[in-house]
N, C-alpha and C positions, 0 to 999 in steps of 0.2 A: 139253797144249793151250795155244796162245797165247790172248791176250785176244780177238783177232778170231775165232778158232775157237770159243771159248766163247760169245760173243755170237751168232755165226751159228747155232750149234746151238740156243740158246734161242729165237731168233726163228723158226727153222724149226719147232720144236715148237709155238710159239704159233700159227703159221699152220696146222699140221696139226690141232691140237686144235680151233682155231676153225672149220675147215672141217667136221670131223666133227660138231661140235656143231650147226652151222647146218644141216647136211645131214640128221642123224638124230635128235638129241636136243632141240634148241631149249631148252636150259637157260639161265638167266642166265649170262653170260660168266664172271663171277667164280667162280661155283659150279662150272662145268664145268672151269675151269683148276685150281682147288684139288683137285678130285677126281681129275683126270687126273694132276696132280703127285704126289699121295699114292699113287695106284695105281701110277704109274711107279716111285716110290721102293720100294714093296713088292716089285715085280717084280725090280728090281735087287738088293735084299737077298736075295730068294729064290734068284736065279741064282748069286749069290756063295756062298750057303750050300750050294748043290748042287754047287759046283765047276765053274764055267764054264770049259771048256778054253781058250777064246780070251781069257779075262780081260777081255772087253769090259765086263762089269758092274763089275769091279774098277776099271777105268780111269774109267768114268763116275762111280762112287761117290767115287773119289779127287778128281775134279774138283769134284764137288758139296761135298765136305767142305772143300776149299780156298776155296770161295766165301765172301767176307766179306759175309754178308747184312745185318748192321747198317749197315755202311758203304754198301752198295748202296742201302739204303732211305733212311737218314738223310743220307747224303752226296751221293747222286746223284739218285735218282728223286723224292724228296718235294717238292723245289722245283717241278718241272714239274707234278706231279700236283695239288698244292695250288693253284698258279696257274691251271691249266686248270679245276679244279673251281670256284674262286672266280669265274671269268668267267661261269659259268652261273647264279649266284645273283642274284636280283632285289634290288638294293641298297635300293630304296625300301621293299620289304616287310621286309627285314632290319632297317632302321632302326626300323620300327614295333615290331619284336619284340626290340629290343636288350636290354632288361632280362632277358627270359627266356633269351635266348641267352647273355648274359654270366654270369648266375647259374648256369646249367647247366654252362657251360664252366669256371668257376672253383670256386665253392662246391660245385657238383655233383660235380666230380672229387675234391675234397678229402673230401667226405662219403662218397663211394663208396669211396675209398681206405681210410678208417678202418673202414667197415662190412665190406667184403670181407676186409681184413687181420685185423681182430679176430675175425670169424666163422671164418675159416680156421684161425687159431691155436687157437681153441676146438675145432674139429673134428679137428685133427691128433692130439691126445693120445689120444682114444678109439680112433682108428684105428692107434695104435702108431707114429706118425711123430714125429720130432723136428723141429719147425719153430719156431724162436725168434720172438717177437712182432715184432721189428724186420724180420726177413726176410719175415714174413707181410705187413707193410705194403709191402714192396718189390713183392710180387706184386699187392697191391691197387692200388698206384700205376701199374703198367704195364698193368693190365687195365681200369682205370676209364675212360680216354678212349675215346670211340667212334671208330672208324677212318673218316677222311673218305673214303677211296677206296671202302671197302665200302658206307658209308652213301649216298654219292652214286650209286653203281651201283643200289642197290635203290630209292632214291627215284625214279629215272627209270622204274623198272618199275611203281611203284604209282600209283594215282589218288588223289592227296592234294590237300587244299585248299592254297591259297597260304600260309595261316598255318602249318600243320603242316610243309609242305615247307620253308619258310624257317627254322623253328626247328630241324628236324633237320639241314638243311644247314649253317646257321650254327654250331650247337653243334659239329658234327663238324669243321668247318674250323678253329675256334679252340681247341677243348679239347685237341687233340693237342700244341700248343705248350705249354700249361699242364701237360699230363700229362708231357711230357718233363722239364720242370723239377722237377716233384714227384717223379718217379721217381729222378732223380739225387740229389736231396736225401735221399730215403728210403734210397737205396743208400749214401750217405755215412754216414748214421746207423747203418745195419746193419753196415757195414764198420768202424765206429769211427774214421773219418778225422778229420782236423783240422777239417773243415767240418761236423762232425756237431752242428749247433745248430739245432733244429727251428724256433725263432722266426725266426731269420735266414733259414732256408730258405723259410718262408712269405712273408716280405717279398720275397725274391728272385723268387719266382713272379710276383708282381704287377709288380715292376720290369722283369723280362725280358719279360713279356707286353706291358706298356704301351710299353716302348721299341721292341719289334719292331713293334707296331701303328703307332707314330708314324713309324718309319723306312719302313715299307711304304707308308703313306699319302703321305708326303712324296715318295718316289721315284716313286710312281705318278702323282702330280700333275705332276711334272717331265716324265715320259715322255709323258703325254697332251698337254702343251703343246708338246713337241717334235714329236709327230705332227701336231698341228693346223697347224704351220707348213709342212708339205710334203704332197705327194700322190704317194707312191711306195710301192706296196704291199709290195715286197720290203724296202725300208728299214724300213717301219713294222712289219712282222712281225719283222724282226731286232731292232728296239727292244724289242718285248715279250719276245723271247727273252732279250735281255740283261738286261731288267728282272727277269724271274723268277729268273735265276741270280744277278744282281748283288745284289738285295735280300736274298736268302737268304744268300749268302756274306758280305755286309757285316754283316748282323745276327750271324751266327756269330762273325765276327772281333771284334765289339764286345761279345760275351757277352750278346747279346739273343736273343730267340726268332726264329730263322730261319723256322720254319713260319708263325708269325703275320705276319711281314713279307711273305712270299710271298702269303699269303691277302689281306692288305690291298691289296697292289699289284694283284693280280688283280681284286679288287672294283672298284677305281678304273678300270682299263682296261675291264672288262666293262660298266661303267655309263657314266661320263662319256666314255671313249674311244670306245666303240661309238656312243654317241648323237650326239657332236658333233665328233669329231676325225678322222674318216676318211670317205672316199668309199664308195659302195656296193661298188665293186670291191675296195677294201682290206678292207672289212668281211667280204665273202664269203671272201676268201683267209685272213684272220686267223682267223675262226671255224672254217673248214675245217681249217686247220693245227693249231689247238689241240684240236679235236675228235679228230683223228687221233692226236696226241700222247697225249691222255687215254686213248683206247681201246686203243692198242697197249701203252703202258707199264702200264696197268691189267692187261691180260691177262698181260703178262710177269711182273708182280709177284705175281699170284695163282698162276701156275704155279710160280714159285720158292718161294712159301709152301708149297705142297703138297709140293714136293721136299725141303723142309727136314726132312721126316720122317727122312731118312738120318742127321741129326746129333742127333736127339732119341731118347734111350733110353726106350722105353715099357715100364715094368714093370707087368704085369697086376695085381700085388699092390696097386698104387696106384689101382685102379679106383674104389674107394669115395671116395677123396680127390678124384678128378677129378669125380665126380658131385656131391660136396659143393661144389666150386668152381663148377661150372656153376650150381647152385641159388643159391648166394650171390651170384654176379655178376648173375643175373636179378633176385633179390630186392632187391639194392641199387639196381639201375637203376629198379625199380618205385617204391621209396621216394623216390628222388631226383626222378623226374618226376611223382609223384602230385600235389603241390600245383599245378603248372602245368597238368597234365591236367584237374584239377577246375576250375581257373580258366577254361580255354578252353571247357570244357563248359558252365559256367554263364554266362560273359560273352559267348561267341561262338557258342554252340550247336554246338560241334564234337563230334559223336558219336564215341565211341571214342577220344578224344584221348589218354587215359592209355595205352590198349593200343597205339596207334600209336607213341607216344613211347618206351614201354618196349621193345616188340619190335623197333623200328627202330634201336635203339642197338647196332649191330653192332661187333664187334672183329675186327681183321685183322692186316695185315702190320706195322703200327707196334708193336703189343704184342709180336709175335714178335721183331722187331728189338731191342727193349729187353731182352727176356729173354735173347737171345743175347749181349748186351753185358755181362752180369753176369760179373765175374771168376770164375775157377774156385776159388771158396771158398764155404763155407757150403753150404746146401741148394740149390745151383744146378741140379742135375739134376732134382730134384723140381719146382722152380719152372718149369723149361724144359718138362718134359713136360706139366705142368698147363696152362701157357699154350697149348701146341700143341693140346691137346684142347679147351680152351674156345674157341679161335679157330676150330678146325675145326667145332665145333658151331655157332658163331655164323654163319659164312659159309654152311655147308651147310643147317642146319635153319632158322635165321632168314632167311637169304637166299632160300631156296626158298619159304617160306611167307608172307613179308611182302607180296608183291603180292596174294596171295589174301586176306590179312587186310585190306589197304587197300580192295580191291574189295568185300569183305563189309561193311565199315563204311560205305563210300560208298553201297551199295545199301540199307542199312537204312532203313526209313521213319521219318520224324520223328514224335515223340510229344508 
């Protein structure tokens, strides 16, 4: 299949699953797409095992196995999705919660990496699995960032206060850039590469994150000033499109955080740009364009995430290890958010703040892309299958129940 054929097939599947979900199920879009993708992968694997005479299943599986999921996520889709997501964030509210957002996005990711990695290393030996400590930290690093795409999707579904909404959104948008840097640093240590120096790796996390932030803010300000000088909605929409891609690509070329650059640029356009740099007509076209980009690419990404089951070898003998990983990830998330949850409860009377912050920390395509980028060395298969199970649980179980939890907390009477 050509690239055009492959993209056409995926978009047709997105449209079909979206219609079926809207017509019959009414599940959150991300949950429906992931479940449909995983179900489709199981059907294809079963047909191939039964000896499909037309070999249609074999051709489809071969196409999916050739798909470079890490490059698709990290190289193509992430810039658009982060920029679109950042445009939806209330920048004024985010500024008020800057300390909580940045502490969760940086120190929270590092703390979770060590807690999950150390706990999983301790759990592996009683289960009869060989998982070196350095590789356990690789898993901790890739699973610790909350996924901005999954989090933004569930936040829109739940009735949250502006405070909790801004913290969850801001953390998810910024911690993926930090998480990517931490992951590759941990991978270098585990692989025994020349760059395997933990102290320098921690310093690099803050340098790349800060540099990406500065680049994104600067390019966003330039773009807003350019839009302020004209009134042409087509040109202004194209400026934001170039900004999203250009800030991400420039940051990557300069060895800075592309995700954080895209987020910072989106925040500037969504705040100063929408407020003062465009007419009502431009604002309507711009918001409509990026809303469609967000919804369509979101659905595509979750469908592809489910279909990645075809490249993940799930060994039932590892079920105990998967359950341990799910428990450790949830426990680490609870420990990380507990201080801020207690603070918001006492200072701002935010009922259920800890539960909302803990259960709303979803993991998704970013973690899977990072797991698939691990070289074929060490315990890659174990890490890959565990990542898939944790992500599937997060999107399906947490994604389905988070709106109910948010509604229950909102309805709880004050005491």
